[in-house]
N, C-alpha and C positions, 0 to 999 in steps of 0.2 A: 462603307458607304459614311462620305465624311459627317460629321455634327457639329452644331451650336453646343458648346459649352455654355452654363452660369454659373459663375462664381459668385456667388456671398462673404466674401472675404471680412469676416466681422468680429471686431472688439472681444464677444466672448465667447464665440464658434463659428464655425465656417464650415457650411456646406457646397456640394457644385451641383449640380442635376443637367443631367442630358436631354436633347431635345431631341426627340423620334423621328422628327419629319413629316408626322399627321396630326400636331395639335395636341401631342402626349409629350410629357415629360417624365422620367424618372432620377431618382437621386443618387449617386453612385454609393455605391455602399464600398467601406472602410476596414479591411479585417487588419489588426494589429495586435500584439501580446496581452492586449486590455479587451477584447472581444471584435468585435463587428459591429459596426453602429454606421448610419446616415449621416450624421453630424458628428464637427471633432471641435473637441478645443483650442480654442488657438492660443497653443502653447509648443514651448521645442523645450528637450530634456536635451543638455550634452555630458555624457560623460570618457572620460580616460581609457582604451580597453585595450592591454598588450596584445590581446591576441590581433587588433589590428595594426601596430604596427607605433612604434612613440611617439608620432605627431597626429595618428587618427584617435575620431574622437566618435563615441557612439551617440548616433545621435536619435531619437522619439520623440513624437508629434502628437499632440492631441490628448486623450487619458492613457496611453501609454506612456508620456512624458512624463504627467505628474504623478502616475504610479513608479519609476523609475526616481524621481523626486522623493515619496515618500519613503520606496526602500532604501535609498542612498545617501542619507540624510549628510550631507559636507561635501561628501564628493562630486556633490552633481549640480550641475549648474540647470538651475530653471527658469523660464523667461514665458508671462503669460502678454497678451493683450500688447501683442508687439501693432498692431493697430494703433495705439496709441501714438506711436512717434512717428507717423510715416508723413504727417503736415508739418515737423515739429521742424524748426530752422537749428535749433538749439543741439537736436538729438542730433549727433555726430559719430555716433558709432559704438559699442561697446564692445568690454574685453571679454573674449572665452580664453581662457588656462592659454593667457597669453597673445591670442591672435585677434587684432579687433573687426570686428565684424559691424559694416553699415546696415543701414534696415534693406536694404534689396537685398544685401547674400540671406537676412534673416526668413524676409518673405521668400525666396526660391529654394532654400532649405522644408519650410515649412509645407511647400506643396511639393518639394519631391519627393519628401516623405508618403503623401497625401496618394503621389501617382503610385508609389510603392507597395503601399497598402490597397491601395484598389485592385494591384494586378493585371488582371484579365479584362475587369469591367473595363477599365480606362479603353475608349478606345483609341484605334489604330493611327485611325484619321480623323482632326479636327477642322472645321470649316472656321471658324471663329472662334474665341471667348470672351462670350459679356461679360463685365465684371462691374459688381455695384459699386456707386460713390456716395458718400452721404452728400446733401446740398449743401451743409456745412461741417466741417472736417474738425475735430476735438482739440483743444490748446487751445492758450488763451490769443498765441500770435500766430494761429495755423493758416500756411501757405498754401492753397490748392495743388497751385502748379506745380510745385517742391512733390507734393504728394503725388499726383501722380507721375511726374517724373521718376520715380522713385516704382513705383508702381510699371512702369514701361521696361524700367533697366528690368527688374525680376523674371515678367513676362516673356521680353524678347529671348532673355536665357532660357528658357522654358521649348522655346519653338514654336512657338504657336505662328498660322500664316498672316491673324486679322486679329485684333485686342479694340475693343469697343468698352465704353463706360456707358451706364446708364444710372442713375438715382435713385437711390435703393427705393424710396415712397414708390417711385414711377411703376417699379417691377412688381412690388408684391401690390400695386394697384391691377394690373395685366393678371398678374394672378387672380385676385380676386374675383375680377370682371368676365370670367368665365361661365360665370353663374347667374351671372343678369338676365334676368330675363327682360327688359325694355332697357329704355335709353334712359340713362342718369348722369346729374353729373355726383361725382364721387371723390370723397377727401379722405387720402389715408394718411394717416398717421403713423410712421414707424419709430416705434422705439428701441433702441440700438441699445449696447454698453458703453458706448460714449459719445452719439449723437442722439437729437431728434429730428427728424425728417419729415415736414407734409409735402404732399401734392393733389392738386386740386387736376381733376382732368374729365372730361368728356367724351362719356363712354356710349356710339350710336350703335344699332346692326342695318344695311344695307343686305339685302339680299340674302341674308342669314350669316352674311359676315363680318364680323366686330371689325368697325374702326374705334379708335380713341382721339381726341385733340386734348393736348398739353393747353390748363390755362395757367399755373402757375405751382412754386414752386418759395417755401422758405423753409429753415434750420436754423438748430442754435449744437452748442458745443457742449449740450450737460442730457443724461442718461441717467442708468441705471447706475453704471459707475461711481457719478455725483454721490447718489443719496447712500452709496456704501458709506464715501470717505465721509460723509456727514455722519453718518452712524460712528465713527472710529475716530473721528473727531472731540463729539460729545462720550462717548463709552468708553473710546482705551488710551486717549492722547493724555488728559490729565493726567491719567494712572503711572505714564511712563516718563512725566514731567513738562510737560504745557501748563506754561504759569508760574513756573517755578525759577528760582534766580540761582546765579552766582557770584562770587567773588571774583571783583578785579584789582586787585589795589587795593585806593581805598574806597573801591565803589563797588555797590549792589548794580547789576545788568540781569534784566532777563534773556532765561536761554532762546536765543535766537529762532524767532517759530517758525525758519523753514523747512527745518529736520524738521517737525510733524508734518510742513505742505508734502514730503517725500512716502512720509510712513504711512499716510492716510490713502496713497494710492498705492496698492498691493501691487502692482504689476511692476511700479519702477522699485520695488527695495531692493531686490537682486542688483542693480544698477546702485542707489543708493550704497550697500554693503563695500562698493571696489571706491570710493568719492570721498574727496578730499571732505568735504563735508560732513560723510560721517567717524572721516579720522579726528577733525575737530570739536565732534560731541561727544569724542572719546577720551578726549583730554578736561576735558571739564570737568569730567565727575569729582577728580581732586578738589574744584575748589565749588563745586554744585553746594547749594546750605541744606538740596537735597538727597542727593546721591543716590541715594540706595532706587531714587528714581527713575535717572540715568541709565545707572547698573540694570536696572531692568531693560529699557528700553536698550541697550546694546546686547544684552540677554537673546532679545526674543529676533533683534536683526542680524546674530551670527548663529543661530542656529533655521533661519532659514523658515519662520514662522507665517511668514509674508499669507502662504497657501491656506493656509489650516484655521486665519483670521477671516480669512475672505471669507469660506466655508461658514464662522459661524458668523457672521456680519448677513449672509447673506439667506440663511437660514432662517433669523430673525425680521431678515428683511421679508420673507416670503409670508412666515406667522403672521406679521403685521396684515398681510393681507384680508385675513379670514378673522382676524382675531383682537379686537382694544386693545390686548397685551400680550406679550413674548417674554418669555424669558431667553437672554444674553447669556452662552454660558462658553469662554474661553479659558483651559486650565492654567494654559502659560502664564494669564496674571497673577495667579494665584488668589486673595477672597476677593477683591478687584475685580474679578472675570467673570462674575456671575451676579447679574442684574436683570430686575424685571423694566421693561421699556415698554411703557404704553404710546398707544399709535398719537392718542393726542402731541406727545411731545416731538417723535417721528415726524409728522407733520409740522408743526416750528420749525425745524434744522430744516424742513428741506424747500422754507416755506420762498426766499430769494429764489430757491430753482426751479419753484413752480410759477413764478411769475414771469421768468425768462421764459418757460415752455410754452407757458400762454399768450406771452406777449408774441412768439416766433406762429404760434396761430393767428393770430392777429393781422399780423404782416402777411399772410396771403393772401386773407379772405377782402383786406382794405388794398390791397397793390394792386388784385387781379375786380376788385368792386363786386365782390362775392357778398352779397346778406347771408345769413346764415339756413333760413328760409330754401332757398335757392338750393342747398347742396339736398339731393336727392337720398344721397347714402356716403356712413359714416363708418371707414375700416380702417381696426386700432390693429397692430402687429407690434410683438415685439413683449419680450416679459414684462418689461416696466407698466406697461398699461396698465397689468392685473392689479398697482400701487390705488388703493380707493381715492388717492387725492386727485393722481391723476386722471380715471377716470370721472370724477368730480367734474373736474375742466370739459367735458365735453356733456354730462347730462344736463350742465347748464344750461348748454346754448342749444343741442337739439335732444329731439325726444327719443327715447328708447328704441322703440322703434324701427329708426333710421342708423345702429350702433351695431356693428357688426365688429365681430374678431374671431380668429382662428390662424394656422399656420402660420403660429409663431416664430419659427424656427427656419423654416422652408420656402418659405413664401416668393422672398426676395430671389432667391437661387431657381425658384423656379419659374419665375417670373423673365428673370434674364433670358432664363433657354428659351421660353415662349417667342420673347421679343428677339433674336438672334437667328430664328427661322423665321420669323415674320414674312421677311424681303423688305421692311421697313427699318431697316437698323441707321439709314443715314438722319432718318424723324426723330429718333428716340434718344440719338447720343446725347451724353452730356460733355 
């Protein structure tokens, strides 16, 4: 039986759901060397494997990729959050063991590994694949048309007969709306790793059948990864030379800040490692006024500490969702790698980001001429929705009885699958 697939290709995690044809959906299970799961970290690892031939690479995805990276430091090329490069005109590929890979190559390789991990659970016949896309892609100069062109290139190679795109918050709304007992205006706020997206939809039931009318959308390329970057900027970057100086002939100049922009985005560190910028940074050590800080910076990059750093920052951020203070611990920094972080300070670091997230909320309300009182339900999804300062944005505008959350990892993929089998695909395509 032909089935619709819902693909939530996320910045941090990827989920695929299958529509069963009777309004039911199920998550696709993936069995790899790291175990069985229905959510896969959006990550890839590449290693040379003599058994496969001189030019062949052993490729893993998700948690198996993370394990390969941790078990084989220095021998494994590791990439995470590849979605963040989708809409960037500046990203023209990356070298992996002397072979250049474009974005569409990486996306194809990742999905093929997921298909292999799914095994017999991957349907033999698929009617269409419905892919989630953010309202606003991440990146300072994000090009949505370029991102979808790259998505299409990767998905076409996989042989799907029909490819459709739906805004991610719209899919989450469909998932949430299955439990609505009466007509409602629903605002969905989807907080991903790279983007925050809003969708306002009117749901009604006629003769027991749920119908939906889109009212408006908005989004901004800021979410959990940006919050992580702010923590790295304040906790780590000063310890590895941000704000320090170097001597150039008879002048004393600041170490370029762009080095630290790359460092604060842990998913970009593996690319930064092979860049001209990193080579320039290495050459600055001899003339630096605080060379030990730049040497520490170089050591972190050369020893592929990006993922461990991400884990430490993420753990601290999660702890601050439930406590006023939390410990940041990152041993590779030495004594500077143990600090107490106050929630108040963290909220100050992300204040500008919170303002932009709230401005995107204002945008959808203003453009649709919708008062907060006219919204019956607010559905918050995504891990960043647990950050207290984010929740406070909604608590100020909507009473607690209207705010719900759930399905943080699964709602988008299952909503996409539901839309894929609804018979109203053209209505919802973005």
